C-alpha positions as CSV (number, residue, x, y, z in Angstrom):
1,X,118.2,-66.7,35.5
2,X,115.0,-68.0,34.1
3,X,111.8,-66.2,35.0
4,X,108.8,-68.2,36.1
5,X,105.5,-67.4,34.4
6,X,102.2,-69.2,33.7
7,X,100.9,-67.4,30.6
8,X,102.0,-65.0,27.9
9,X,99.6,-62.7,26.0
10,X,101.1,-61.8,22.6
11,X,99.6,-59.4,20.1
12,X,101.5,-59.3,16.8
13,X,100.0,-56.2,15.1
14,X,100.7,-54.3,12.0
15,X,103.1,-51.9,13.7
16,X,103.9,-53.2,17.2
17,X,104.6,-56.5,19.0
18,X,102.9,-56.3,22.4
19,X,103.4,-58.8,25.1
20,X,102.3,-59.4,28.7
21,X,103.8,-62.1,30.9
22,X,101.5,-63.2,33.7
23,X,102.7,-64.7,37.0
24,X,101.0,-67.5,39.0
25,X,98.4,-65.1,40.4
26,X,97.5,-63.7,36.9
27,X,99.3,-60.4,37.5
28,X,101.4,-58.7,34.8
29,X,105.0,-59.6,35.7
30,X,106.4,-58.0,32.5
31,X,105.2,-56.1,29.5
32,X,106.6,-55.3,26.1
33,X,105.5,-52.9,23.4
34,X,108.0,-52.7,20.6
35,X,107.8,-51.5,17.1
36,X,108.7,-54.3,14.7
37,X,109.5,-52.3,11.5
38,X,108.1,-55.1,9.3
39,X,109.9,-58.0,11.0
40,X,107.6,-59.2,13.8
41,X,109.0,-62.7,13.9
42,X,112.5,-61.4,14.8
43,X,111.2,-59.1,17.4
44,X,109.1,-61.8,19.1
45,X,112.2,-64.1,19.1
46,X,114.4,-61.4,20.6
47,X,111.8,-60.5,23.3
48,X,111.1,-64.1,24.3
49,X,114.9,-64.7,24.6
50,X,115.3,-61.5,26.6
51,X,112.5,-62.4,29.0
52,X,114.2,-65.9,29.6
53,X,110.9,-67.6,30.6
54,X,110.8,-71.1,32.1
55,X,108.2,-73.8,32.5
56,X,105.1,-74.6,30.5
57,X,103.3,-71.5,29.2
58,X,99.8,-70.9,28.0
59,X,100.1,-68.5,25.0
60,X,97.3,-66.2,23.9
61,X,98.1,-65.1,20.4
62,X,96.3,-62.3,18.5
63,X,97.0,-59.7,15.9
64,X,97.2,-59.0,12.2
65,X,100.5,-61.0,12.0
66,X,99.6,-63.7,14.4
67,X,99.5,-66.4,11.7
68,X,103.2,-65.8,11.1
69,X,104.0,-67.2,14.6
70,X,101.2,-69.7,15.2
71,X,103.1,-72.8,14.1
72,X,106.4,-71.7,15.5
73,X,104.9,-71.1,19.0
74,X,102.5,-74.0,18.7
75,X,99.6,-71.6,19.5
76,X,96.3,-71.1,17.9
77,X,95.4,-67.4,17.3
78,X,92.6,-66.2,19.5
79,X,89.7,-64.1,18.1
80,X,90.8,-60.5,18.9
81,X,87.3,-59.3,19.6
82,X,86.7,-61.9,22.3
83,X,90.2,-61.3,23.8
84,X,89.6,-57.5,24.0
85,X,86.2,-58.0,25.6
86,X,87.7,-60.2,28.3
87,X,90.6,-57.8,29.0
88,X,88.6,-54.6,29.0
89,X,85.8,-56.1,31.1
90,X,88.4,-57.1,33.8
91,X,89.8,-53.6,34.1
92,X,86.6,-51.6,33.2
93,X,83.6,-53.8,34.2
94,X,81.0,-51.3,33.1
95,X,82.4,-50.6,29.6
96,X,79.8,-50.6,26.9
97,X,82.1,-49.7,23.9
98,X,85.7,-50.6,23.1
99,X,87.6,-48.7,20.5
100,X,90.8,-50.3,19.2
101,X,93.0,-48.1,17.1
102,X,95.5,-50.5,15.5
103,X,98.2,-50.0,12.9
104,X,96.0,-50.9,10.0
105,X,92.4,-50.6,11.3
106,X,90.1,-49.0,13.8
107,X,87.5,-51.3,15.4
108,X,84.5,-50.5,17.5
109,X,83.1,-53.3,19.7
110,X,79.7,-52.7,21.3
111,X,78.6,-54.5,24.5
112,X,75.2,-54.6,26.2
113,X,74.6,-53.5,29.8
114,X,75.8,-56.9,31.1
115,X,79.0,-56.7,29.1
116,X,77.9,-59.2,26.4
117,X,78.9,-58.8,22.8
118,X,76.4,-56.9,20.6
119,X,78.3,-55.9,17.5
120,X,81.5,-54.7,16.0
121,X,82.5,-52.6,13.1
122,X,85.9,-51.9,11.5
123,X,87.1,-49.6,8.8
124,X,88.0,-50.7,5.2
125,X,91.6,-51.6,4.5
126,X,92.8,-48.0,4.0
127,X,95.1,-47.1,6.9
128,X,94.3,-43.4,6.9
129,X,93.4,-42.3,10.4
130,X,94.5,-45.6,12.0
131,X,97.2,-46.4,14.4
132,X,99.9,-46.3,11.8
133,X,99.0,-42.7,11.0
134,X,98.7,-41.8,14.7
135,X,102.0,-43.5,15.4
136,X,103.8,-41.4,12.7
137,X,102.3,-38.2,14.1
138,X,103.3,-39.1,17.7
139,X,106.8,-39.8,16.5
140,X,106.9,-36.3,14.8
141,X,105.8,-34.8,18.1
142,X,108.4,-36.7,20.1
143,X,105.8,-38.8,21.9
144,X,106.9,-42.3,22.7
145,X,104.5,-45.2,23.0
146,X,105.8,-46.0,26.5
147,X,104.8,-42.5,27.6
148,X,101.2,-43.0,26.5
149,X,100.9,-46.1,28.7
150,X,101.0,-43.9,31.9
151,X,97.7,-42.3,30.9
152,X,95.8,-45.6,31.3
153,X,96.9,-46.0,34.9
């Protein structure tokens, strides 16, 4: 049975495909966080098929590998800094700093007291100390990505 949704947020990162499906009220109806093992296009296809979505969808596309899917999904990648500011400010309206630890980079986004963008900095292209490294260590410790999500709730 097809699931009704109005929007899909899709982050195609260096290590994971992350997706949130929003219902008509803007609430998360479904989420996905899945390691893609170097084949993000196949994982996105599988997850979209599994979710069995119907109707017209707005797609917000971000991530290091978003360009691989832009034409296929008929979506224009969104600036990840702006996307993160909007998402974080909705959940944490008084946030002044956002630290994104991705598979290949660490980014610090700084906001003023009104939540407006001030600056951002990211590391060089070396992945040491980034999400890929942390992901490997979590795997060694038997910590699953899904288990980490409960700490944000």
